[in-house]
C-alpha positions in Angstrom: 97.7 209.0 176.9 98.6 205.4 177.5 96.2 203.2 179.3 96.8 201.8 183.0 96.9 198.2 182.8 98.4 197.8 186.1 95.3 196.7 187.7 95.0 193.4 185.4 96.6 190.2 186.4 98.6 188.2 184.0 95.9 186.2 182.5 93.8 189.1 182.0 96.7 191.0 180.6 97.6 188.3 178.1 94.2 188.2 176.8 93.9 192.2 176.4 97.5 192.6 174.8 96.7 189.6 171.6 96.1 191.8 168.8 95.6 189.7 165.9 94.2 186.3 165.2 91.6 184.0 166.8 91.3 183.8 170.8 89.4 181.6 173.2 89.2 183.2 176.7 87.8 180.9 179.2 86.4 183.2 182.0 85.2 181.6 184.9 82.4 183.1 187.1 83.5 186.4 188.7 86.9 186.5 186.9 86.7 189.8 185.6 85.6 189.1 181.8 83.9 192.4 181.4 87.3 194.1 182.4 88.9 192.1 179.8 86.7 192.9 176.8 86.4 196.5 177.9 90.6 196.9 178.0 90.7 194.9 175.2 88.9 197.1 173.1 90.3 200.3 174.4 93.6 199.0 173.9 93.0 198.1 170.2 91.8 201.8 169.6 94.2 203.6 171.8 97.5 201.5 171.4 97.2 200.3 168.0 94.8 202.8 166.3 92.0 200.6 165.5 89.2 202.9 164.5 86.1 201.9 166.6 84.1 201.3 163.3 86.3 198.3 162.9 85.2 196.9 165.9 82.5 194.6 166.8 81.2 193.3 170.5 78.3 191.0 171.0 76.7 190.8 174.2 74.2 188.4 175.8 71.9 191.1 177.1 71.4 194.6 176.8 72.1 195.3 180.0 75.9 193.8 179.6 76.0 195.9 176.4 75.1 199.1 178.5 77.5 198.3 181.1 80.3 197.6 178.5 79.7 201.0 176.7 79.9 202.9 180.6 82.9 201.1 181.4 84.7 202.1 177.7 83.5 205.9 178.4 85.3 206.0 181.6 88.4 204.3 180.2 88.2 206.5 177.0 87.3 209.9 176.0 83.6 210.0 174.6 84.7 210.6 171.1 87.2 207.8 170.9 84.9 205.0 171.0 82.3 206.8 168.6 81.3 204.5 165.7 81.7 201.2 168.1 79.3 198.6 167.4 78.0 197.1 170.8 74.8 195.1 171.2 73.2 191.6 171.5 73.2 189.4 168.4 69.5 190.1 167.7 70.3 194.3 168.0 73.2 194.2 166.0 71.6 192.1 163.1 68.4 194.3 163.6 70.8 197.1 162.7 72.4 195.5 159.7 69.0 194.4 158.3 67.8 197.9 158.5 70.9 198.9 156.6 71.2 196.5 153.9 68.0 194.1 154.0 66.4 195.6 151.0 68.7 193.5 149.1 66.7 190.4 150.4 63.5 192.2 150.2 63.2 193.4 153.6 62.4 197.2 154.0 64.0 199.1 156.8 60.7 199.7 158.7 60.1 196.0 159.7 58.6 195.2 163.1 60.2 192.6 165.6 57.8 190.2 166.7 58.8 189.1 170.3 57.3 185.5 171.8 54.1 186.8 172.5 53.4 188.1 169.0 54.9 185.0 167.4 52.6 182.9 169.7 49.7 184.9 168.5 50.8 183.9 165.1 50.8 180.4 165.6 47.4 180.7 167.2 46.0 182.4 164.1 47.4 179.7 161.8 46.3 176.9 163.8 42.7 178.1 163.5 43.2 178.6 159.8 43.9 174.8 159.7 41.0 173.8 162.0 43.7 172.5 164.6 42.6 172.4 168.1 44.6 174.1 170.7 43.7 171.6 173.4 45.4 168.8 171.0 48.2 170.8 169.7 49.9 173.1 172.1 50.6 176.5 170.5 53.6 177.2 172.2 55.3 173.7 171.8 54.8 174.6 168.2 56.2 177.9 168.2 59.3 176.4 170.0 59.6 173.8 167.5 59.6 176.4 164.8 62.4 178.3 166.6 64.6 175.3 166.9 64.4 174.7 163.4 65.4 178.4 162.7 68.2 177.9 165.0 69.1 174.9 162.7 69.0 177.2 160.0 66.1 174.7 158.4 63.8 176.1 156.1 60.1 175.1 156.1 60.7 172.8 153.1 63.9 171.2 154.8 61.8 171.0 158.0 59.0 168.9 156.3 61.4 166.7 154.6 62.7 165.7 157.8 59.4 165.5 159.9 59.2 162.0 161.2 56.3 162.1 163.7 52.4 163.5 164.1 53.9 166.6 166.0 56.3 167.3 163.7 54.1 166.9 160.9 52.0 169.4 162.1 54.6 171.7 163.0 55.6 171.2 159.5 52.2 172.4 157.9 52.2 175.5 160.3 55.7 176.6 159.9 55.3 178.2 155.9 51.8 179.5 156.9 53.4 181.3 160.0 56.3 182.7 157.5 53.6 184.0 155.2 51.7 185.7 158.2 55.3 187.5 159.4 55.8 188.4 155.7 52.1 190.4 155.4 52.9 191.8 158.5 56.5 193.4 157.4 57.6 191.3 160.7 60.5 189.4 161.6 60.9 187.2 164.7 63.9 187.0 166.8 65.3 184.0 164.9 64.6 185.7 161.5 67.1 188.6 162.6 69.8 186.1 162.8 68.7 183.9 159.7 68.5 187.0 157.6 71.1 188.3 158.2 72.9 185.0 157.4 71.2 185.0 154.3 72.1 188.7 153.5 75.9 187.8 153.9 75.8 184.3 152.0 73.9 185.3 149.0 74.8 189.1 148.6 78.7 189.5 148.0 78.6 193.4 148.4 76.9 193.0 152.0 79.3 190.3 152.8 82.6 192.4 151.9 81.1 195.5 153.2 80.6 193.9 156.9 83.6 191.5 156.8 85.7 194.8 156.1 83.9 197.0 158.5 84.1 194.2 161.5 88.0 193.5 161.5 87.9 192.8 165.5 85.1 190.9 166.6 84.3 190.1 170.1 82.0 187.8 171.6 80.8 187.4 174.9 79.3 184.4 176.7 79.8 182.3 173.8 79.0 179.0 175.6 75.4 179.9 175.1 75.3 180.6 171.3 73.4 178.7 169.1 74.1 177.3 165.7 72.5 180.1 163.8 74.7 182.7 165.7 77.9 180.6 165.4 77.4 180.8 161.6 76.8 184.1 161.7 79.9 184.7 163.6 82.2 182.9 161.3 80.8 184.4 158.4 81.5 188.0 159.7 84.8 187.0 161.1 86.2 185.1 157.6 88.4 187.5 156.1 90.1 188.9 159.0 89.9 185.9 161.6 90.3 188.6 164.6 87.8 186.5 166.5 87.9 186.7 170.1 85.4 184.7 172.1 85.0 184.7 175.6 82.8 182.2 177.7 82.8 179.5 180.4 81.4 175.9 179.9 80.6 175.4 183.1 78.1 178.1 182.8 76.5 176.9 179.8 73.1 176.5 181.0 70.4 177.3 177.9 70.4 174.1 176.0 66.5 174.5 176.2 66.9 177.6 174.1 69.2 175.8 171.5 72.5 176.9 172.6 74.9 174.3 172.3 78.1 174.1 174.5 79.8 172.2 172.3 80.8 174.9 169.9 82.7 176.6 172.7 84.8 173.6 173.5 85.6 172.8 169.6 86.8 176.5 168.9 90.3 175.2 168.9 89.4 172.9 166.2 87.6 175.3 164.3 91.1 177.8 164.7 93.8 175.5 165.3 95.9 178.6 165.5 94.1 180.2 168.3 95.5 181.4 171.5 93.6 180.2 174.8 93.8 181.9 177.9 92.0 180.9 181.1 90.9 183.4 183.5 90.9 181.3 187.0 91.4 184.0 189.6 87.6 185.1 191.1 87.0 188.6 192.4 83.8 187.8 193.9 83.1 184.8 196.3 84.9 183.4 199.1 87.1 180.3 198.7 84.9 178.1 200.5 82.2 178.8 198.1 84.5 178.3 195.1 85.5 174.9 196.5 81.8 173.7 197.0 80.7 174.9 193.6 84.0 173.3 192.0 82.9 170.0 193.8 80.0 170.1 192.2 80.5 170.8 188.6 83.6 168.9 188.5 81.5 165.8 188.5 80.7 166.9 184.6 82.6 164.6 182.3 82.4 167.1 179.3 83.9 170.3 180.4 87.5 172.1 179.8 89.9 171.5 182.7 90.0 174.7 185.3 89.4 175.7 188.8 88.5 179.4 190.2 90.7 180.6 193.2 90.4 183.7 195.0 92.7 185.6 197.3 89.4 185.8 199.7 90.3 182.7 201.7 87.7 181.1 204.3 84.3 183.0 204.6 81.5 182.2 206.2 80.4 178.7 206.3 77.9 177.1 203.7 74.7 176.0 205.2 72.5 173.2 204.2 69.0 173.3 206.0 66.2 170.5 205.5 62.6 172.1 206.1 59.5 170.1 206.6 57.8 171.5 203.6 57.9 174.6 201.2 56.2 176.5 203.8 58.6 175.8 206.6 61.7 176.5 204.1 59.9 179.9 203.2 59.7 180.7 207.1 63.4 179.9 207.8 64.6 182.1 205.2 62.6 184.4 205.9 63.5 184.5 209.6 67.4 184.5 209.1 66.7 187.5 206.6 65.0 189.8 209.0 67.6 188.7 211.9 70.4 189.8 209.7 68.6 193.1 208.8 67.3 193.7 212.4 71.0 193.2 213.7 72.3 196.0 211.2 74.5 193.4 209.5 72.8 193.4 206.1 70.2 195.3 204.3 67.4 193.6 202.2 68.8 193.9 198.9 71.9 192.1 199.6 69.6 188.9 199.6 68.8 186.6 196.8 66.5 183.5 196.8 67.3 181.5 193.5 64.8 178.4 192.4 64.9 176.2 189.5 61.1 176.9 188.6 59.0 179.9 189.0 56.3 178.1 190.8 58.6 178.0 194.0 58.1 181.5 194.5 54.6 181.2 195.9 55.9 180.1 199.4 58.3 182.9 199.7 55.7 185.8 198.4 53.4 184.6 200.8 55.9 184.7 203.6 57.5 187.7 202.8 54.1 189.5 202.5 53.2 188.3 205.7 56.7 189.4 207.4 56.5 192.7 205.2 59.9 192.1 203.7 60.3 194.3 200.9 60.9 191.9 197.8 61.2 191.7 193.8 59.9 188.8 191.5 62.2 189.0 188.8 61.7 187.2 185.5 58.3 185.4 186.0 56.1 187.8 183.8 58.1 190.2 181.8 56.8 193.7 182.1 56.1 194.0 178.3 54.0 190.9 178.2 51.3 192.0 180.5 48.2 192.3 178.7 47.7 195.9 179.1 51.0 196.9 177.8 51.0 194.9 174.7 47.5 196.3 174.3 49.1 199.9 174.4 52.1 198.8 172.1 49.8 197.2 169.7 48.3 200.7 169.0 51.8 202.0 168.6 52.9 199.3 166.1 49.8 199.8 164.1 50.8 203.5 163.8 53.9 202.7 162.7 53.1 199.4 160.2 49.0 199.5 159.5 49.9 196.2 157.7 50.5 194.5 161.3 47.6 192.2 161.4 48.6 190.7 164.9 48.3 194.0 166.7 45.2 195.1 164.7 43.6 191.9 165.7 44.5 192.6 169.2 42.9 195.9 169.5 40.2 196.3 166.9 37.8 196.3 169.7 39.6 196.9 172.8 38.2 198.7 174.4 34.7 197.6 172.9 33.8 199.5 169.8 31.0 197.1 168.5 33.3 195.3 166.0 32.3 191.5 166.7 33.8 188.5 166.1 31.3 188.1 163.0 32.6 191.2 161.5 36.3 190.5 162.1 36.0 187.0 160.3 34.4 188.5 157.5 37.3 191.1 157.3 39.9 188.1 157.5 38.1 186.1 154.8 37.7 189.1 152.6 41.7 190.0 153.2 42.7 186.4 152.6 41.0 186.1 149.2 42.6 189.0 148.2 45.8 188.7 149.2 45.7 192.3 151.6 46.5 193.2 155.0 43.4 193.5 157.3 43.8 196.9 157.9 43.5 197.7 153.8 40.3 195.8 153.9 38.6 197.5 156.3 38.0 200.6 154.1 37.7 198.8 151.1 34.0 199.6 149.4 33.7 195.9 148.5 33.8 194.7 151.8 31.6 197.4 153.4 28.7 196.7 151.1 28.9 192.9 152.7 28.2 194.6 155.9 25.7 196.3 158.0 25.5 199.9 158.5 26.4 199.8 162.2 29.2 197.6 161.6 30.4 199.5 158.4 30.3 202.8 160.7 32.6 201.0 163.4 35.3 200.0 160.9 35.3 203.6 159.3 35.4 205.2 162.4 38.1 202.5 163.6 40.2 203.7 160.3 39.6 207.0 161.0 41.1 207.0 164.9 44.2 205.2 163.5 44.7 207.4 160.6 44.1 210.5 163.0 47.1 209.0 165.4 49.2 208.5 162.6 49.3 211.8 161.7 49.8 213.2 165.0 52.7 211.1 165.5 54.6 212.4 162.7 54.6 215.9 164.3 54.8 215.0 167.8 57.0 213.2 170.4 57.0 209.8 171.6 55.7 210.1 174.5 53.0 212.8 173.4 51.8 210.1 170.7 51.7 207.6 173.2 49.5 209.9 175.6 47.5 210.8 172.5 46.8 207.3 171.8 45.5 206.3 175.3 43.2 209.0 175.4 41.7 209.1 171.7 41.2 205.3 171.7 39.7 205.5 175.3 41.9 202.8 176.5 43.1 204.6 179.8 39.7 205.6 180.6 38.3 202.3 179.9 40.9 200.7 182.2 40.0 203.4 185.2 36.4 202.7 184.5 36.5 199.3 185.4 37.1 199.6 189.0 38.5 196.6 190.1 41.4 195.9 192.1 43.2 194.3 188.8 42.5 197.6 187.0 44.3 199.7 189.3 47.1 197.8 188.6 47.0 197.9 184.8 46.4 201.3 185.1 49.7 201.9 186.8 51.4 199.9 184.7 50.3 201.8 181.4 51.4 204.7 183.2 55.0 203.4 183.5 54.7 202.8 180.2 54.6 206.3 179.5 57.3 207.0 181.8 59.3 204.5 180.1 58.9 206.4 177.0 59.8 209.5 178.4 63.3 207.9 180.0 63.9 206.3 176.4 63.4 209.9 174.8 65.5 211.5 177.2 68.4 208.9 176.4 67.9 209.5 172.7 68.4 213.0 173.0 72.0 212.6 174.6 72.8 209.5 172.3 75.7 210.7 170.0 74.2 209.9 166.4 76.7 207.5 164.2 76.7 208.9 160.8 76.7 205.1 159.4 73.8 204.3 161.2 70.4 204.4 159.6 68.2 206.8 161.5 64.8 205.8 162.5 61.7 207.5 163.5 61.7 207.8 167.6 58.8 205.5 167.4 60.1 202.7 165.3 63.5 202.9 167.5 61.2 202.5 170.5 59.5 199.8 169.4 62.6 197.7 168.6 63.9 198.9 172.4 61.0 197.4 173.8 60.7 194.1 171.6 64.6 193.2 172.5 64.2 194.3 176.4 64.0 192.0 178.9 63.3 192.5 182.9 67.0 192.0 183.6 67.6 195.2 181.5 65.8 197.2 184.2 66.9 195.3 187.2 68.7 197.6 189.3 70.8 195.6 192.4 70.9 198.9 194.4 67.1 198.4 195.1 66.8 197.6 198.8 64.6 194.6 198.3 65.0 190.8 198.5 65.1 189.4 195.0 63.4 186.4 193.7 64.3 184.8 190.7 65.1 181.7 188.7 68.7 180.0 188.4 68.5 181.1 184.7 67.6 184.6 185.2 70.5 184.7 188.0 73.1 184.2 185.4 75.5 187.4 185.2 74.6 188.6 188.6 76.0 188.8 192.2 74.5 189.0 195.5 76.2 189.3 198.9 74.0 186.4 200.3 72.3 183.7 198.2 70.0 181.3 199.3 69.3 178.3 196.6 66.1 176.8 197.7 64.4 173.5 196.5 67.4 171.3 196.1 65.5 168.2 195.5 65.6 165.4 193.1 63.0 166.6 190.4 63.7 170.2 190.7 67.4 170.5 190.7 68.1 168.2 188.6 64.6 169.1 186.9 62.4 165.8 186.3 62.2 166.4 182.8 66.1 166.2 182.6 66.7 162.7 181.5 70.0 162.3 179.6 73.3 162.6 180.6 74.0 165.7 178.6 70.6 166.9 180.1 71.7 166.3 183.5 75.2 167.9 182.9 73.4 171.2 182.1 71.2 171.0 185.4 74.6 170.4 187.3 76.2 173.5 185.5 72.7 175.7 186.7 73.7 174.2 190.2 77.3 175.8 189.7 76.1 179.1 188.4 73.7 179.5 191.3 76.3 178.9 193.7 78.9 181.1 192.3 76.4 184.1 192.5 77.1 184.3 196.2 79.6 186.7 197.2 79.8 186.1 201.0 77.1 183.4 202.0 75.6 180.6 200.3 72.8 179.0 202.0 71.4 175.6 200.7 68.1 174.3 201.6 65.6 171.5 200.4 62.0 170.4 201.7 61.4 167.1 203.0 58.1 167.2 201.4 56.5 169.2 198.8 53.2 170.1 197.6 52.4 168.9 194.0 49.3 168.5 191.3 48.8 164.9 192.6 48.6 166.1 196.0 51.4 166.3 198.7 54.6 164.2 198.6 58.1 163.3 200.1 61.0 164.2 198.5 64.7 163.4 198.5 67.6 165.6 198.5 69.6 166.5 195.2 72.0 164.2 194.3 74.3 167.1 193.5 74.4 167.7 197.1 76.6 164.3 197.3 79.5 166.1 195.6 79.9 168.2 198.8 80.9 165.3 200.9 81.1 164.7 204.4 82.2 167.9 206.0 80.2 169.1 208.7 77.6 171.7 207.2 75.7 174.1 209.8 71.9 174.7 209.1 70.3 178.2 209.3 68.9 177.2 212.5 72.2 176.9 214.0 73.5 180.0 212.4 70.6 182.1 213.6 70.5 180.5 217.1 74.1 179.8 217.8 73.6 175.8 218.3 76.8 174.0 217.8 76.9 171.8 214.9 76.9 168.0 215.3 80.2 166.2 215.5 79.4 164.4 212.2 77.3 165.7 209.6 76.7 165.2 205.7 73.6 165.8 203.6 72.6 162.3 203.4 72.9 161.7 207.3 71.2 165.2 207.9 68.3 163.9 205.9 68.2 160.7 207.7 68.4 162.5 211.4 66.1 165.1 210.5 63.3 162.9 209.1 63.4 160.2 211.7 61.6 161.3 215.1 62.7 160.8 218.7 61.5 158.0 220.8 60.1 160.3 223.0 58.8 163.9 222.6 61.1 166.3 224.5 58.5 168.8 225.1 54.7 168.7 225.8 51.9 171.3 224.8 51.6 173.7 227.7 54.9 173.5 228.6 57.1 176.5 229.6 60.3 176.7 227.7 62.9 179.2 227.3 64.9 180.2 224.0 68.5 182.2 224.5 67.0 185.2 222.6 63.2 185.2 222.6 62.8 184.4 226.0 60.2 182.4 227.9 57.1 181.0 225.5 54.6 178.2 225.9 54.8 175.2 223.8 51.7 174.7 221.4 52.2 171.5 219.7 55.0 168.9 218.9 55.4 167.2 215.8 57.4 164.4 214.5 60.7 166.7 213.9 59.4 169.9 215.2 58.4 171.6 218.2 56.1 175.2 217.9 56.1 177.8 220.6 54.4 180.9 221.4 56.3 183.6 222.5 54.5 186.6 224.1 55.5 190.6 223.6 54.5 190.5 219.7 57.4 187.8 219.0 54.7 185.4 217.8 54.7 181.8 217.1 57.9 179.9 216.0 58.6 176.6 215.2 62.2 174.8 216.2 63.7 171.6 214.8 63.7 168.9 217.6 67.4 167.8 216.6 69.9 170.2 218.4 66.4 172.4 219.7 67.6 176.1 221.0 65.0 175.5 223.7 65.5 174.4 227.3 62.9 173.9 230.1 61.9 177.1 232.1 
């Protein structure tokens, strides 16, 4: 049955129908790029008879990969898409290496170290080198190694380029870091890409195999690829050149991770015969929101010319609200949300609070708790990065690979089992001298004879416990293995026995991990196995799944909770109502963004935030904000100047129906809001009337605000003196 292409617009149709040769699709925010990718794959399969196994689709997140698969299953019969490769760069490369990595001495049962594991290894190396963490930040070292790998620099090449003290420290850590990973049979995220490149560049049979297999390649979010991913993509596409990349340079916001927006802008130089399609019709936001976002991003010098438009003309006005400080900013947002929900206009799940830094969430979390507004914090601390989760997973990883020394060091005395630091140091020294893993050293008679009887018993009991659990794992399900591990190690009982408030949360998180394992098993039971895919044990598949997962993979837009997240985390999402808060110089653009290139990325970040909004966009900033050195005055973000002098209402005016001033602009608003009136219009003790809240008593009058207590459970409210909705009663 032919595909129904009638729902596609002309530009989408042009991208879908293009068959052979390179294709660049500039897909603006909300322009239906996932629909284009889905229909393009379906069209290749159904109309051109391309085998799904000859198609590779690379997405930016696991969530996007799952969505693509679901849409394809609705377009095609289930069996039609069988054999298609869909996933992130990291997931695709992990699969290639498990299949073919032996050619470069990578066994298929390697572990994937996430950012936390990598940090543990860096700390381990710094200890070996007698370098104090207080002098050299381990996280900065880890990031530097990652940047080097993204540029495909080996330890030797990095050492040759090291030009200052910090880089020379990194150069000394880098090779030892690599040695730790090799000893643990582990790869980090960057290795997944780099080792795949090494495989393809050095092994002709592997290069020919995957180039012949992936005759059609589609890469989503191409503006966010780094140099290594760029090299990998070109390697895979070199033979057939049927490479379709989809992206939007206006949404390139991951330069700090090594992404290079220049790569999408130079695609036409790399492929002079490339067809270029621009998707400029937006299906998400109102025209008012799109116009404002365009005014901001169009001030960037380095961008491809394009402008989004929509059939959703007009729309709710965009608000711009100054607040006295971050506490008032949070209160205003909370008041607006509560008003809209109580009036039945919105549900809590319609609202998103977007900010530049995680620290900004504090005022909103406290206010929402006080007002009992259900909310969810996304991306601050990844579920799988919580201590108790990493402990439980370390046990599972040790069962899968006893040579994983990072995991062993994490749990060898957790819960306490009388294996002290002195004993651990002796084990480490013994293992290093003989070039063996820590686990192998634990039961070596030559080591045991050096230790006291108590230490000997403790180590042998630990080895016996792990061996028992490894045998159990071979004959039982993943979730049963996890339960048995938590029981036999005493870890869950240890958490429960601590009895403090924090431990209650930790126990709940560990139980949730068991639930996640059960859900994973259920998905695996319905998964159609690909005859070309190497079958791993359920335990290994689960460990890979959690190592590549992010909080966004479990984010559910249907939850009826206000969402709080950073602007970076919000990319790819959409919400009916968006509050962009903290729009101040030093926050957006961030104080660390100093070069013109960095400021342009901050402006793109502002654009990304604005285009998350479907119906309403509210912009706020504080006139003062708490900082490490104390409270400081702030100035509005210079990005707001792009919005011009058009009158923009405030949240006060939206809530209380007060008419907007005759003339208004971001700069004039600040000037008026920051200037106290010559005489206070209200005095403490005075009775005043509010159009909705009724009669109240003035508690205090500050420079720019008046605070009123309303009876009947309505509580204390603060209003701006400018255009104040109060009158004498």
